[in-house]
Every structure is written in structure tokens, then in C-alpha cells.
C-alpha positions as a Python dict, from the first residue, in 0.01 Angstrom:
ca = {
    (1, 'X'): (0, 0, 0),
    (2, 'X'): (-365, 41, 91),
    (3, 'X'): (-466, -185, -199),
    (4, 'X'): (-226, -457, -86),
    (5, 'X'): (-365, -436, 266),
    (6, 'X'): (-721, -477, 137),
    (7, 'X'): (-619, -778, -74),
    (8, 'X'): (-440, -935, 223),
    (9, 'X'): (-743, -888, 447),
    (10, 'X'): (-972, -1032, 179),
    (11, 'X'): (-749, -1338, 138),
    (12, 'X'): (-740, -1386, 514),
    (13, 'X'): (-1118, -1366, 536),
    (14, 'X'): (-1144, -1612, 248),
    (15, 'X'): (-914, -1851, 429),
    (16, 'X'): (-1124, -1827, 744),
    (17, 'X'): (-1437, -1887, 539),
    (18, 'X'): (-1293, -2200, 380),
    (19, 'X'): (-1182, -2325, 720),
    (20, 'X'): (-1530, -2271, 855),
    (21, 'X'): (-1678, -2457, 560),
    (22, 'X'): (-1443, -2750, 607),
    (23, 'X'): (-1518, -2789, 979),
    (24, 'X'): (-1757, -3079, 1033),
    (25, 'X'): (-2016, -3056, 1307),
    (26, 'X'): (-2151, -3375, 1460),
    (27, 'X'): (-2483, -3330, 1282),
    (28, 'X'): (-2310, -3290, 948),
    (29, 'X'): (-2116, -3611, 1013),
    (30, 'X'): (-2436, -3799, 1099),
    (31, 'X'): (-2618, -3670, 790),
    (32, 'X'): (-2326, -3750, 561),
    (33, 'X'): (-2290, -4104, 697),
    (34, 'X'): (-2662, -4166, 644),
    (35, 'X'): (-2611, -4099, 271),
    (36, 'X'): (-2256, -4215, 199),
    (37, 'X'): (-2165, -4497, 439),
    (38, 'X'): (-2118, -4816, 235),
    (39, 'X'): (-2272, -5047, 494),
    (40, 'X'): (-2587, -4836, 503),
    (41, 'X'): (-2601, -4819, 122),
    (42, 'X'): (-2568, -5197, 95),
    (43, 'X'): (-2853, -5244, 338),
    (44, 'X'): (-3068, -5007, 132),
    (45, 'X'): (-2995, -5224, -172),
    (46, 'X'): (-3104, -5526, 31),
    (47, 'X'): (-3432, -5342, 92),
    (48, 'X'): (-3482, -5300, -282),
    (49, 'X'): (-3402, -5666, -339),
    (50, 'X'): (-3656, -5769, -73),
    (51, 'X'): (-3921, -5550, -237),
    (52, 'X'): (-3858, -5720, -571),
    (53, 'X'): (-3892, -6061, -410),
    (54, 'X'): (-4221, -5950, -256),
    (55, 'X'): (-4351, -5852, -600),
    (56, 'X'): (-4248, -6191, -733),
    (57, 'X'): (-4428, -6368, -446),
    (58, 'X'): (-4748, -6176, -524),
    (59, 'X'): (-4717, -6254, -895),
    (60, 'X'): (-4713, -6628, -814),
    (61, 'X'): (-5090, -6606, -748),
    (62, 'X'): (-5156, -6546, -1119),
    (63, 'X'): (-5136, -6789, -1413),
    (64, 'X'): (-4816, -6823, -1609),
    (65, 'X'): (-4813, -6805, -1989),
    (66, 'X'): (-4538, -6912, -2226),
    (67, 'X'): (-4495, -6941, -2602),
    (68, 'X'): (-4282, -7191, -2788),
    (69, 'X'): (-4168, -7243, -3146),
    (70, 'X'): (-3950, -7507, -3307),
    (71, 'X'): (-3817, -7550, -3661),
    (72, 'X'): (-3642, -7861, -3791),
    (73, 'X'): (-3495, -7980, -4120),
    (74, 'X'): (-3468, -8351, -4218),
    (75, 'X'): (-3240, -8504, -4480),
    (76, 'X'): (-3274, -8864, -4613),
    (77, 'X'): (-3039, -8901, -4913),
    (78, 'X'): (-3089, -9278, -4978),
    (79, 'X'): (-3464, -9311, -4940),
    (80, 'X'): (-3685, -9285, -5251),
    (81, 'X'): (-4009, -9244, -5056),
    (82, 'X'): (-4074, -9158, -4694),
    (83, 'X'): (-4394, -9184, -4499),
    (84, 'X'): (-4423, -8919, -4226),
    (85, 'X'): (-4694, -8938, -3960),
    (86, 'X'): (-4785, -8597, -3826),
    (87, 'X'): (-5085, -8501, -3615),
    (88, 'X'): (-5241, -8842, -3684),
    (89, 'X'): (-5205, -8812, -4064),
    (90, 'X'): (-4966, -9006, -4286),
    (91, 'X'): (-4789, -8821, -4566),
    (92, 'X'): (-4576, -8980, -4838),
    (93, 'X'): (-4296, -8774, -4989),
    (94, 'X'): (-4004, -8825, -5225),
    (95, 'X'): (-3827, -8515, -5104),
    (96, 'X'): (-3493, -8590, -4950),
    (97, 'X'): (-3496, -8260, -4756),
    (98, 'X'): (-3801, -8178, -4547),
    (99, 'X'): (-3883, -7894, -4311),
    (100, 'X'): (-4117, -7906, -4013),
    (101, 'X'): (-4241, -7628, -3782),
    (102, 'X'): (-4451, -7634, -3467),
    (103, 'X'): (-4586, -7352, -3249),
    (104, 'X'): (-4748, -7351, -2909),
    (105, 'X'): (-4899, -7128, -2642),
    (106, 'X'): (-4923, -7278, -2292),
    (107, 'X'): (-5075, -7153, -1968),
    (108, 'X'): (-5057, -7293, -1616),
    (109, 'X'): (-5230, -7182, -1298),
    (110, 'X'): (-5197, -7321, -951),
    (111, 'X'): (-5550, -7288, -822),
    (112, 'X'): (-5485, -7424, -476),
    (113, 'X'): (-5162, -7527, -305),
    (114, 'X'): (-5277, -7538, 53),
    (115, 'X'): (-5244, -7160, 78),
    (116, 'X'): (-4865, -7175, 49),
    (117, 'X'): (-4847, -6899, -213),
    (118, 'X'): (-5035, -6655, 8),
    (119, 'X'): (-4821, -6754, 305),
    (120, 'X'): (-4512, -6695, 91),
    (121, 'X'): (-4636, -6341, 37),
    (122, 'X'): (-4677, -6297, 412),
    (123, 'X'): (-4329, -6437, 472),
    (124, 'X'): (-4176, -6204, 214),
    (125, 'X'): (-4358, -5905, 363),
    (126, 'X'): (-4186, -5986, 693),
    (127, 'X'): (-3851, -6013, 515),
    (128, 'X'): (-3907, -5677, 344),
    (129, 'X'): (-3982, -5512, 676),
    (130, 'X'): (-3682, -5687, 829),
    (131, 'X'): (-3454, -5547, 557),
    (132, 'X'): (-3575, -5195, 637),
    (133, 'X'): (-3516, -5249, 1009),
    (134, 'X'): (-3166, -5382, 943),
    (135, 'X'): (-3089, -5066, 747),
    (136, 'X'): (-3205, -4859, 1044),
    (137, 'X'): (-2998, -5075, 1278),
    (138, 'X'): (-2681, -5028, 1074),
    (139, 'X'): (-2743, -4654, 1061),
    (140, 'X'): (-2783, -4628, 1438),
    (141, 'X'): (-2467, -4832, 1490),
    (142, 'X'): (-2275, -4596, 1261),
    (143, 'X'): (-2424, -4293, 1439),
    (144, 'X'): (-2316, -4427, 1777),
    (145, 'X'): (-1962, -4492, 1653),
    (146, 'X'): (-1944, -4143, 1502),
    (147, 'X'): (-2060, -3983, 1828),
    (148, 'X'): (-1799, -4175, 2028),
    (149, 'X'): (-1517, -4076, 1794),
    (150, 'X'): (-1636, -3716, 1774),
    (151, 'X'): (-1642, -3679, 2153),
    (152, 'X'): (-1303, -3848, 2178),
    (153, 'X'): (-1164, -3592, 1933),
    (154, 'X'): (-1310, -3301, 2131),
    (155, 'X'): (-1169, -3442, 2454),
    (156, 'X'): (-823, -3491, 2307),
    (157, 'X'): (-824, -3143, 2153),
    (158, 'X'): (-903, -2989, 2491),
    (159, 'X'): (-639, -3209, 2657),
    (160, 'X'): (-389, -3084, 2399),
    (161, 'X'): (-471, -2725, 2492),
    (162, 'X'): (-394, -2805, 2855),
    (163, 'X'): (-63, -2960, 2750),
    (164, 'X'): (20, -2656, 2538),
    (165, 'X'): (-41, -2427, 2836),
    (166, 'X'): (181, -2647, 3052),
    (167, 'X'): (448, -2648, 2780),
    (168, 'X'): (446, -2268, 2770),
    (169, 'X'): (470, -2251, 3150),
    (170, 'X'): (749, -2509, 3150),
    (171, 'X'): (941, -2301, 2896),
    (172, 'X'): (906, -1993, 3117),
    (173, 'X'): (1025, -2192, 3417),
    (174, 'X'): (1327, -2313, 3222),
    (175, 'X'): (1419, -1961, 3119),
    (176, 'X'): (1384, -1845, 3481),
    (177, 'X'): (1591, -2141, 3599),
    (178, 'X'): (1866, -2062, 3350),
    (179, 'X'): (1880, -1706, 3481),
    (180, 'X'): (1911, -1831, 3837),
    (181, 'X'): (2179, -2078, 3730),
    (182, 'X'): (2385, -1797, 3579),
    (183, 'X'): (2387, -1612, 3910),
    (184, 'X'): (2462, -1931, 4102),
    (185, 'X'): (2119, -1955, 4263),
    (186, 'X'): (2027, -2289, 4103),
    (187, 'X'): (2220, -2611, 4049),
    (188, 'X'): (2289, -2746, 3702),
    (189, 'X'): (2098, -3067, 3789),
    (190, 'X'): (1788, -2857, 3859),
    (191, 'X'): (1821, -2688, 3520),
    (192, 'X'): (1845, -3032, 3360),
    (193, 'X'): (1520, -3130, 3530),
    (194, 'X'): (1355, -2816, 3397),
    (195, 'X'): (1481, -2902, 3046),
    (196, 'X'): (1341, -3252, 3089),
    (197, 'X'): (1006, -3103, 3194),
    (198, 'X'): (998, -2891, 2876),
    (199, 'X'): (1075, -3197, 2663),
    (200, 'X'): (803, -3397, 2837),
    (201, 'X'): (538, -3128, 2790),
    (202, 'X'): (633, -3093, 2423),
    (203, 'X'): (605, -3470, 2386),
    (204, 'X'): (261, -3462, 2548),
    (205, 'X'): (149, -3200, 2295),
    (206, 'X'): (278, -3405, 2000),
    (207, 'X'): (127, -3725, 2140),
    (208, 'X'): (-213, -3557, 2182),
    (209, 'X'): (-200, -3432, 1823),
    (210, 'X'): (-112, -3784, 1704),
    (211, 'X'): (-416, -3921, 1886),
    (212, 'X'): (-637, -3651, 1733),
    (213, 'X'): (-513, -3737, 1385),
    (214, 'X'): (-580, -4107, 1450),
    (215, 'X'): (-937, -4044, 1566),
    (216, 'X'): (-1001, -3818, 1268),
    (217, 'X'): (-876, -4090, 1034),
    (218, 'X'): (-1121, -4338, 1188),
    (219, 'X'): (-1402, -4084, 1158),
    (220, 'X'): (-1316, -4018, 793),
    (221, 'X'): (-1337, -4393, 728),
    (222, 'X'): (-1689, -4406, 873),
    (223, 'X'): (-1785, -4109, 657),
    (224, 'X'): (-1633, -4276, 347),
    (225, 'X'): (-1417, -3970, 279),
    (226, 'X'): (-1132, -4003, 33),
    (227, 'X'): (-773, -3977, 156),
    (228, 'X'): (-725, -3662, -52),
    (229, 'X'): (-1019, -3480, 113),
    (230, 'X'): (-939, -3234, 389),
    (231, 'X'): (-1123, -3298, 712),
    (232, 'X'): (-1154, -3122, 1045),
    (233, 'X'): (-1418, -3114, 1315),
    (234, 'X'): (-1586, -2813, 1469),
    (235, 'X'): (-1394, -2757, 1791),
    (236, 'X'): (-1646, -2565, 1995),
    (237, 'X'): (-1549, -2618, 2359),
    (238, 'X'): (-1820, -2772, 2573),
    (239, 'X'): (-1926, -2592, 2888),
    (240, 'X'): (-1870, -2774, 3216),
    (241, 'X'): (-2241, -2741, 3288),
    (242, 'X'): (-2309, -3004, 3019),
    (243, 'X'): (-2158, -3265, 3249),
    (244, 'X'): (-2403, -3171, 3525),
    (245, 'X'): (-2720, -3229, 3323),
    (246, 'X'): (-2966, -3485, 3467),
    (247, 'X'): (-2892, -3843, 3366),
    (248, 'X'): (-3195, -4033, 3226),
    (249, 'X'): (-3330, -4316, 3438),
    (250, 'X'): (-3198, -4650, 3313),
    (251, 'X'): (-3530, -4832, 3360),
    (252, 'X'): (-3723, -4575, 3161),
    (253, 'X'): (-3460, -4582, 2888),
    (254, 'X'): (-3479, -4962, 2867),
    (255, 'X'): (-3859, -4973, 2863),
    (256, 'X'): (-3864, -4733, 2570),
    (257, 'X'): (-3567, -4891, 2391),
    (258, 'X'): (-3710, -5244, 2405),
    (259, 'X'): (-4012, -5117, 2212),
    (260, 'X'): (-3828, -4908, 1951),
    (261, 'X'): (-3468, -5020, 1903),
    (262, 'X'): (-3414, -5179, 1558),
    (263, 'X'): (-3216, -5476, 1691),
    (264, 'X'): (-3515, -5576, 1907),
    (265, 'X'): (-3762, -5522, 1625),
    (266, 'X'): (-3537, -5725, 1394),
    (267, 'X'): (-3537, -6014, 1642),
    (268, 'X'): (-3916, -5992, 1672),
    (269, 'X'): (-3951, -6000, 1294),
    (270, 'X'): (-3725, -6305, 1282),
    (271, 'X'): (-3961, -6472, 1528),
    (272, 'X'): (-4259, -6374, 1311),
    (273, 'X'): (-4083, -6514, 1004),
    (274, 'X'): (-4024, -6842, 1188),
    (275, 'X'): (-4397, -6865, 1269),
    (276, 'X'): (-4487, -6816, 904),
    (277, 'X'): (-4232, -7075, 789),
    (278, 'X'): (-4377, -7326, 1034),
    (279, 'X'): (-4724, -7261, 891),
    (280, 'X'): (-4591, -7307, 537),
    (281, 'X'): (-4423, -7635, 633),
    (282, 'X'): (-4750, -7771, 775),
    (283, 'X'): (-4939, -7679, 458),
    (284, 'X'): (-4710, -7904, 254),
    (285, 'X'): (-4931, -8193, 372),
    (286, 'X'): (-5232, -8052, 185),
    (287, 'X'): (-5318, -8142, -178),
    (288, 'X'): (-5262, -7900, -463),
    (289, 'X'): (-5478, -7830, -766),
    (290, 'X'): (-5359, -7681, -1093),
    (291, 'X'): (-5510, -7604, -1432),
    (292, 'X'): (-5315, -7610, -1756),
    (293, 'X'): (-5419, -7517, -2107),
    (294, 'X'): (-5247, -7495, -2442),
    (295, 'X'): (-5291, -7408, -2807),
    (296, 'X'): (-5070, -7557, -3079),
    (297, 'X'): (-5019, -7557, -3453),
    (298, 'X'): (-4770, -7693, -3705),
    (299, 'X'): (-4677, -7730, -4072),
    (300, 'X'): (-4476, -7975, -4281),
    (301, 'X'): (-4309, -7903, -4614),
    (302, 'X'): (-4381, -8253, -4754),
    (303, 'X'): (-4755, -8206, -4723),
    (304, 'X'): (-4954, -8152, -5042),
    (305, 'X'): (-5162, -7887, -4861),
    (306, 'X'): (-5063, -7525, -4848),
    (307, 'X'): (-4924, -7376, -4530),
    (308, 'X'): (-5250, -7194, -4469),
    (309, 'X'): (-5451, -7516, -4504),
    (310, 'X'): (-5208, -7698, -4275),
    (311, 'X'): (-5230, -7430, -4005),
    (312, 'X'): (-5608, -7452, -4023),
    (313, 'X'): (-5619, -7831, -4007),
    (314, 'X'): (-5342, -7878, -3750),
    (315, 'X'): (-5467, -7616, -3501),
    (316, 'X'): (-5534, -7789, -3169),
    (317, 'X'): (-5610, -7692, -2812),
    (318, 'X'): (-5610, -7865, -2476),
    (319, 'X'): (-5708, -7803, -2117),
    (320, 'X'): (-5636, -8015, -1814),
    (321, 'X'): (-5687, -8033, -1439),
    (322, 'X'): (-5414, -8168, -1216),
    (323, 'X'): (-5447, -8281, -855),
    (324, 'X'): (-5147, -8375, -645),
    (325, 'X'): (-5193, -8546, -307),
    (326, 'X'): (-4881, -8610, -95),
    (327, 'X'): (-4891, -8966, 42),
    (328, 'X'): (-4535, -9072, 108),
    (329, 'X'): (-4252, -8825, 55),
    (330, 'X'): (-3963, -8994, 236),
    (331, 'X'): (-4027, -8778, 544),
    (332, 'X'): (-3960, -8454, 356),
    (333, 'X'): (-4263, -8269, 495),
    (334, 'X'): (-4213, -8406, 846),
    (335, 'X'): (-3853, -8287, 846),
    (336, 'X'): (-3957, -7943, 719),
    (337, 'X'): (-4207, -7906, 1003),
    (338, 'X'): (-3961, -8015, 1272),
    (339, 'X'): (-3688, -7786, 1139),
    (340, 'X'): (-3935, -7497, 1133),
    (341, 'X'): (-4021, -7567, 1498),
    (342, 'X'): (-3651, -7558, 1586),
    (343, 'X'): (-3611, -7229, 1398),
    (344, 'X'): (-3906, -7086, 1587),
    (345, 'X'): (-3752, -7179, 1924),
    (346, 'X'): (-3415, -7040, 1813),
    (347, 'X'): (-3577, -6711, 1709),
    (348, 'X'): (-3748, -6683, 2048),
    (349, 'X'): (-3415, -6738, 2224),
    (350, 'X'): (-3247, -6481, 1998),
    (351, 'X'): (-3513, -6226, 2091),
    (352, 'X'): (-3459, -6293, 2461),
    (353, 'X'): (-3083, -6265, 2414),
    (354, 'X'): (-3119, -5932, 2231),
    (355, 'X'): (-3337, -5796, 2510),
    (356, 'X'): (-3087, -5908, 2775),
    (357, 'X'): (-2796, -5760, 2582),
    (358, 'X'): (-2981, -5433, 2535),
    (359, 'X'): (-3055, -5411, 2906),
    (360, 'X'): (-2692, -5481, 2994),
    (361, 'X'): (-2570, -5220, 2743),
    (362, 'X'): (-2803, -4952, 2878),
    (363, 'X'): (-2712, -5029, 3237),
    (364, 'X'): (-2342, -5012, 3154),
    (365, 'X'): (-2385, -4674, 2982),
    (366, 'X'): (-2587, -4549, 3281),
    (367, 'X'): (-2320, -4664, 3527),
    (368, 'X'): (-2047, -4494, 3324),
    (369, 'X'): (-2247, -4171, 3306),
    (370, 'X'): (-2330, -4174, 3678),
    (371, 'X'): (-1979, -4256, 3801),
    (372, 'X'): (-1819, -4012, 3554),
    (373, 'X'): (-2048, -3733, 3672),
    (374, 'X'): (-1946, -3795, 4034),
    (375, 'X'): (-1580, -3801, 3934),
    (376, 'X'): (-1628, -3475, 3744),
    (377, 'X'): (-1770, -3301, 4052),
    (378, 'X'): (-1473, -3417, 4261),
    (379, 'X'): (-1221, -3342, 3987),
    (380, 'X'): (-1359, -2991, 3936),
    (381, 'X'): (-1287, -2905, 4299),
    (382, 'X'): (-947, -3076, 4280),
    (383, 'X'): (-849, -2875, 3969),
    (384, 'X'): (-922, -2545, 4138),
    (385, 'X'): (-719, -2650, 4442),
    (386, 'X'): (-424, -2787, 4243),
    (387, 'X'): (-412, -2486, 4008),
    (388, 'X'): (-398, -2250, 4303),
    (389, 'X'): (-129, -2463, 4465),
    (390, 'X'): (75, -2480, 4143),
    (391, 'X'): (59, -2104, 4088),
    (392, 'X'): (171, -2047, 4446),
    (393, 'X'): (463, -2289, 4425),
    (394, 'X'): (561, -2148, 4085),
    (395, 'X'): (584, -1797, 4233),
    (396, 'X'): (780, -1934, 4527),
    (397, 'X'): (1011, -2116, 4287),
    (398, 'X'): (1076, -1792, 4098),
    (399, 'X'): (1159, -1628, 4430),
    (400, 'X'): (1390, -1914, 4525),
    (401, 'X'): (1171, -2035, 4810),
    (402, 'X'): (1081, -2373, 4652),
    (403, 'X'): (1303, -2628, 4486),
    (404, 'X'): (1255, -2803, 4155),
    (405, 'X'): (1112, -3118, 4314),
    (406, 'X'): (828, -2924, 4474),
    (407, 'X'): (755, -2750, 4144),
    (408, 'X'): (743, -3070, 3939),
    (409, 'X'): (527, -3245, 4198),
    (410, 'X'): (280, -2957, 4197),
    (411, 'X'): (277, -2960, 3819),
    (412, 'X'): (208, -3336, 3806),
    (413, 'X'): (-74, -3304, 4062),
    (414, 'X'): (-237, -3024, 3863),
    (415, 'X'): (-200, -3209, 3533),
    (416, 'X'): (-353, -3524, 3678),
    (417, 'X'): (-647, -3327, 3819),
    (418, 'X'): (-705, -3147, 3487),
    (419, 'X'): (-692, -3466, 3283),
    (420, 'X'): (-927, -3641, 3527),
    (421, 'X'): (-1173, -3354, 3499),
    (422, 'X'): (-1164, -3353, 3119),
    (423, 'X'): (-1203, -3728, 3093),
    (424, 'X'): (-1493, -3745, 3337),
    (425, 'X'): (-1656, -3442, 3173),
    (426, 'X'): (-1661, -3586, 2823),
    (427, 'X'): (-1742, -3937, 2945),
    (428, 'X'): (-2047, -3799, 3126),
    (429, 'X'): (-2162, -3597, 2824),
    (430, 'X'): (-2117, -3886, 2581),
    (431, 'X'): (-2294, -4148, 2791),
    (432, 'X'): (-2578, -3911, 2883),
    (433, 'X'): (-2635, -3849, 2513),
    (434, 'X'): (-2617, -4221, 2438),
    (435, 'X'): (-2888, -4288, 2697),
    (436, 'X'): (-3111, -4032, 2526),
    (437, 'X'): (-3022, -4189, 2192),
    (438, 'X'): (-3132, -4533, 2314),
    (439, 'X'): (-3447, -4369, 2446),
    (440, 'X'): (-3532, -4257, 2095),
    (441, 'X'): (-3385, -3907, 2092),
    (442, 'X'): (-3113, -3752, 1878),
    (443, 'X'): (-2747, -3727, 1971),
    (444, 'X'): (-2672, -3360, 2038),
    (445, 'X'): (-2317, -3267, 2128),
}
């Protein structure tokens, strides 16, 4: 018996340990999303792609080198003698089948192209930095969504607890009402109302659980968790004092956010990229200079010389200088410059729009935090008053001094006050944390 008890206790402790391991804190969710979220991973791949393009842009400053080789076979079945001219030398052959081979090594180097190559490097450096900022932006967006869902889950869990307490009280009231009905102290219609109250509180509990499951499903999707994986959040109840913490000043938050938020930095980089592209477009008017060089050799089977002698005699080299001056290009360069100017203006407007949107977002979060905190203070006092009133009326109902209408009205007033307090509490906490997040801090719930 003692052994069985020890085994049972050990299994119970093991179950609790597994449950604790499966519970996801907010920080664990944020860390997991940073590694596993598909959007974030795709953006990291875009970073790698941008880095490769930057390497290619830098490599364009150096000469290119290529090798070539060709082999051909000729067949002239009806000719008795054929004269072949190769490398300036005429060769007569009676062979109907001939073979020819040529080999080359060629190099090309753009010495000067108006500085476009170096500007391309600068443009790609901006794009590489932009890719990194976009990764950061996607990560912050995911973190904000996770925080909102996480707080919504905590709020709904606490609301469910309130509904469960009300359901238990409603069940007790029904049992007391049935006793009074048996002794003729309560009408059957009143008992029916008590039964309806029990059904409603049970529905509220089920509905709250359904909402919790829905929010958890959305959170699992953000975390890229498989449908077969178990998932639950750490349900540590937040103290009411968290809703009374000082709310950051909206102007200070904005001033810091406009300097650090990735969406603003991305818009600034887009403006920088537009400046570089305009510079590149203007440089298309400048001449370009290139150097090319090559080494070639060949052999021919109809020649009387050996292959070694042919390779020696046919070896040739060349070097050339090319200069290209744009004179009339059907307005191609002019159009490129004008389009670059338009892109530059568009990028400046996008930056201004991002700054305006950021300011509006921060102000909206600040207003929600401020108003929710005021509602919480009022709701906290209302809850205490309504709970006291409900307890009093419940005792009076048990004693037959209050009717069912008074009881249900008191219950509705208390429930409304409790739900208002919970909603304002979690709204205040969430938006206060979001303000600190926009200010450059971490979300801590």
C-alpha cells in the first residue's frame, strides 16, 4: 500500500512537472517566434540575398576573365581538293573529313563608367541595411501581436474564473430556492428564474473557455506550432497594482520612437536609396572606358604541320581600348533621371507618412492606456460596492427578505462591475507596455 502511494505521488509530481514545462511565458513566446516564425525567417533569407548582391556589386570593379574552346568536323564527299584559309594561311587538302579546333582566353575591364559601379555598391549597401531593418520590423510586429494575444488570454482566463465563481453561487442559490419551494416559501416561476441563471452562468463559463481556445490557436499560429503540439500559457494572475503604474509620456515616446523604430529607419533608407539612384541616373550621361585583351590559338587536321607546330605558329594575342560616349539615346537617360526624381519625392512622402502614422499610433495607445486606467480606478471602487451589495441581498434572499428580481439585478450589477474592472485593468497594462515597447524597451507582462 505504501509503495502504491509513493508511486501515485511520484506520477502526480511528474504530471505537474510536465504541465509546468508546457506552460509558455510571454518571454518564451517572444524568443520562440524570433527563431521559428516563417515571416521572420523569410526576411532573414532576404538579408542573405542582399549580402550576396552586395558582394556581386563589389566584384564588378574587377576585370572579368573567360575561356572558350570550339571543335568542329567538316565533311566534303565530292571534292577532290579543298583550299582552306586559316589564320591568313591557305592549306590544300584532299581529305574529305577535316577537324578544326580553336581556343581562347579573353579578359575585359571597365576602367571608368562615370562612377556607376561604385555607386551601385553604395546602393546595394543601402539595400542590405534595409533588408536587416525589415527583418527587425517584422519581428517587432510579431512581438506586438503576441503580446496582445497573450494579454487577451490572461484577461479571458481571469474573466472565466469570475464566471465560475458566479456559476457556483448560482447553483447554491438554486438549491436554496428549491428548498424554499418545497416548503411553499417560493413560487415555481422564481425557481425557473434561478435555473435560468444557472444555465446562463454555465454558458458564460463555456463561452469564456471557447474564447481562450481561439486566442491560443491564434498564438500557436504566430509561434508556428504544429496542430499536434500541446500548448498552454503561464496563467500567473496580475496584481491590480500593475494597472496603476505611471504611463509614459506620449511626446517622449514619440521622440524616441521616431529615431529608433524600424519602420521609420526603413523609410529613411528608402529615401537614401532614391538619392543614390538619382545620382546613378545622372552618371549615365558620362562616357565609359573599357579595356579588353585576349589570347587565342588553333589547329587544323589538314595542315602538313604537326599540332605542336600549329599551336606555336597560330598563337595570337590582342589588346584593345574602348570608349563609349552617349550622344543620342532616344531620351533613355533623361527618362531615367526624371523617374529617379519622382522616386525621391515619393520616398520623402513615404517617410513623412510613416512618421505621421507612428505619431497617431502612439497617441492612440496613450489615450487607451490613460482612459483605461481611469476606468480601472472607478471600476475598482464599483466592484467593492457591488460585491458587498450582492452578498447582502444574497443573505436577504436566503432569509426570504428579497425576491428573485432583486437578487438577479444585484448579480448583474456585480458582474458588470467585475468585467469592467478586468477589461480596464488588462487594457491599461497592455497599452502601458506597448508605449514602453515603442520607446525602445522590452514587453514585460
